[in-house]
C-alpha positions in Angstrom: -9.1 41.3 46.2 -8.2 37.6 46.1 -11.7 36.6 45.1 -11.7 39.3 42.4 -8.4 38.0 40.9 -9.8 34.4 40.9 -12.9 35.5 39.1 -10.8 37.4 36.6 -8.5 34.5 35.9 -11.4 32.2 35.5 -13.1 34.5 33.0 -9.9 35.2 31.1 -9.8 31.6 30.0 -13.2 31.8 28.5 -14.8 33.6 25.6 -18.2 32.1 26.2 -19.9 35.5 26.7 -20.3 38.8 24.8 -19.6 42.1 26.4 -21.4 45.4 25.8 -19.4 48.5 26.9 -20.4 52.0 27.7 -18.5 55.1 28.9 -21.3 56.2 31.2 -22.2 54.8 34.6 -25.8 55.8 34.3 -26.1 54.1 30.9 -25.1 50.8 32.5 -27.6 51.3 35.3 -30.3 52.0 32.8 -29.5 48.8 30.9 -29.8 46.8 34.1 -33.3 48.1 34.7 -34.6 48.7 31.1 -32.7 46.2 29.0 -30.9 47.3 25.8 -32.3 50.1 23.7 -31.7 49.9 20.0 -30.0 53.0 18.6 -28.7 54.2 15.2 -24.9 54.0 15.3 -22.6 55.6 12.7 -20.6 53.3 10.5 -18.1 54.3 7.8 -17.4 51.2 5.7 -15.0 51.5 2.7 -15.3 49.2 -0.3 -12.4 49.7 -2.7 -12.2 53.4 -3.3 -15.8 54.1 -2.3 -16.6 55.4 1.2 -20.0 55.1 2.9 -21.4 57.1 5.8 -24.5 55.4 7.2 -26.5 54.9 10.4 -27.4 51.4 11.4 -29.9 50.4 14.2 -28.0 48.1 16.5 -26.7 47.0 19.9 -23.1 45.9 19.6 -21.0 43.5 21.7 -17.4 42.2 21.6 -16.6 38.6 21.9 -13.2 38.6 23.7 -12.0 37.3 27.1 -11.2 39.9 29.8 -7.5 39.1 29.5 -7.6 40.9 26.1 -9.8 43.9 26.7 -7.5 46.4 28.4 -7.2 48.5 25.2 -10.9 48.1 24.6 -11.6 49.8 27.9 -9.7 52.9 26.7 -11.6 52.9 23.4 -15.2 52.3 24.6 -15.5 52.9 28.3 -15.0 51.4 31.7 -18.5 50.1 32.2 -19.9 46.9 30.7 -22.2 43.9 31.0 -21.3 40.4 29.8 -24.0 38.0 28.6 -23.9 34.4 27.7 -23.3 33.2 24.1 -26.4 31.1 24.4 -28.4 34.3 25.1 -26.8 35.9 22.1 -27.7 33.0 19.7 -31.3 32.8 21.1 -31.8 36.5 20.4 -30.5 36.5 16.8 -27.2 38.2 17.3 -24.5 37.5 14.7 -20.8 38.2 14.2 -20.1 41.1 11.8 -18.4 40.4 8.5 -15.0 42.0 8.5 -13.8 43.1 5.1 -10.4 44.3 3.9 -11.2 47.5 1.8 -9.5 46.3 -1.4 -10.3 42.5 -1.3 -12.3 40.7 -3.9 -15.3 40.3 -1.6 -15.5 44.1 -1.1 -15.4 44.5 -4.8 -18.2 41.9 -5.3 -20.5 43.5 -2.7 -20.0 47.0 -4.2 -20.6 45.6 -7.7 -23.8 43.8 -6.6 -25.2 47.0 -5.1 -24.4 49.1 -8.2 -25.7 46.5 -10.6 -29.1 46.2 -8.8 -29.4 50.0 -8.7 -28.6 50.3 -12.4 -31.0 47.5 -13.3 -33.8 49.3 -11.4 -33.1 52.6 -13.1 -33.0 50.9 -16.5 -36.5 49.4 -16.0 -38.1 52.8 -15.4 -41.4 53.2 -13.5 -42.0 51.6 -10.1 -39.4 48.9 -9.1 -40.8 45.4 -9.2 -40.8 43.0 -6.2 -37.8 41.1 -7.3 -35.7 44.3 -7.5 -36.8 45.5 -4.1 -36.1 42.1 -2.5 -32.6 42.2 -3.9 -32.0 45.7 -2.7 -33.3 45.0 0.8 -31.2 41.8 1.0 -28.0 43.6 0.1 -28.7 46.4 2.5 -29.3 43.9 5.3 -25.9 42.3 4.5 -24.4 45.8 4.5 -25.7 46.4 8.0 -23.4 43.6 9.2 -20.3 44.8 7.4 -17.3 46.4 9.0 -13.8 47.1 7.7 -10.9 45.0 9.0 -9.1 48.1 10.1 -9.5 51.9 9.7 -9.9 55.1 11.6 -11.6 54.8 15.0 -13.5 58.0 15.7 -14.6 58.4 19.3 -17.7 60.2 20.6 -15.5 63.0 22.1 -14.1 63.7 18.6 -10.7 62.1 19.0 -9.6 59.5 16.6 -7.1 56.6 16.2 -5.7 55.8 12.8 -5.2 52.2 11.6 -7.4 50.8 14.4 -7.9 47.0 13.9 -11.6 46.6 14.3 -11.4 42.8 13.8 -9.7 42.5 17.2 -13.1 43.3 18.8 -14.7 40.2 17.3 -17.9 42.2 17.2 -21.4 40.7 17.4 -24.5 42.8 16.6 -28.1 42.7 17.3 -29.9 44.4 14.3 -33.7 44.4 13.9 -35.0 42.3 11.1 -34.8 44.3 8.0 -37.9 46.2 6.7 -38.5 49.7 5.6 -38.7 51.0 9.2 -35.4 49.6 10.4 -33.1 50.0 7.4 -30.1 52.2 6.9 -30.2 56.0 7.4 -27.8 58.4 5.6 -26.8 61.8 7.0 -28.7 63.4 4.1 -32.0 61.7 5.2 -35.0 64.0 5.6 -35.6 65.1 9.2 -39.1 63.6 9.2 -37.7 60.3 8.1 -35.1 60.3 10.9 -37.8 61.2 13.4 -40.0 58.4 12.2 -37.2 55.9 12.3 -36.2 56.9 15.9 -39.9 56.7 17.0 -40.2 53.2 15.6 -37.1 52.2 17.7 -38.2 53.9 20.9 -40.3 51.1 22.3 -38.0 48.3 21.0 -35.8 46.4 23.5 -33.3 43.6 23.4 -34.3 41.7 26.6 -32.2 39.6 29.0 -32.8 37.9 32.3 -30.6 37.9 35.4 -29.6 34.3 34.6 -28.1 35.5 31.3 -25.6 37.9 33.0 -22.1 36.5 33.3 -20.6 39.6 34.9 -20.9 43.3 35.4 -17.9 45.7 34.9 -17.7 48.9 36.8 -14.9 51.5 36.9 -13.3 50.9 40.3 -13.9 49.3 43.7 -15.6 52.3 45.2 -18.6 51.8 42.9 -19.3 48.2 43.7 -21.6 49.0 46.7 -23.4 51.6 44.6 -24.2 49.0 41.9 -25.3 46.4 44.5 -27.7 48.9 45.9 -28.9 49.7 42.4 -29.7 46.0 41.7 -31.6 45.9 45.0 -33.6 49.0 44.0 -34.4 47.4 40.6 -35.2 43.9 42.0 -38.9 44.7 42.5 -39.4 44.7 38.7 -36.6 42.4 37.5 -34.3 41.0 40.2 -35.1 38.7 43.1 -33.0 38.9 46.3 -31.4 35.6 45.2 -30.6 37.2 41.8 -29.0 40.2 43.6 -26.9 37.9 45.8 -25.7 36.0 42.8 -24.9 39.1 40.7 -22.8 40.7 43.5 -20.3 37.9 42.9 -20.2 38.7 39.1 -19.1 42.3 39.6 -15.5 43.1 38.5 -13.8 46.4 38.0 -11.9 47.9 35.1 -9.2 48.7 37.6 -8.8 44.9 38.4 -8.8 44.1 34.7 -5.9 46.5 34.1 -3.8 45.4 37.0 -4.6 41.7 37.7 -5.2 40.2 34.2 
């Protein structure tokens, strides 16, 4: 317990890593073996009075020290993996752009999107390359936008009003924009959704054992289980030395709640 507190206190002073959280133990085990899968996640940005409901292909992380994530555990789950900021930069992750719904920048982004669409409609016929480049660039920016605060809707259907998303300091990995990895809407045709998911199926966001700063599990009773899981996975990814090093990086959500 003393060693665990020391590790937590050391980590609490640092925000030099990014954490991906999950509510499922098996999901964390899968990440440790298969790396990160890219999935379409639902986003509901609001610009002025206009609301969007979109699906963005991503893997998301928060950039906050352990001393500040107690509430985050309740929102997103008690399992997580922390990776170095150098790994994040080398793999093209970027902080999201937080927007206040009624700010001038929100108005400008909405105006830019509407203007491009109106311009394309006014030209008639097939859109030219300049128009399509502008649309794709704006949509790419839009994949990295999140409201400063709003309603947090959890996977179990519960919600929390006036949740301050900016407290998460979110970073995202989003595939480079093209027609395959764009934005999906709920009204998208089923065959388009199936094709988009098929394109993502084989894509991974890779990391090496040396990139892992720490592994978060729910409570102390699961530590041995995860050590054995790492040993099981080591034939493909982890050497015995990696396993030994990573066992010192395991902390529990229980420790975070009580010791930090």
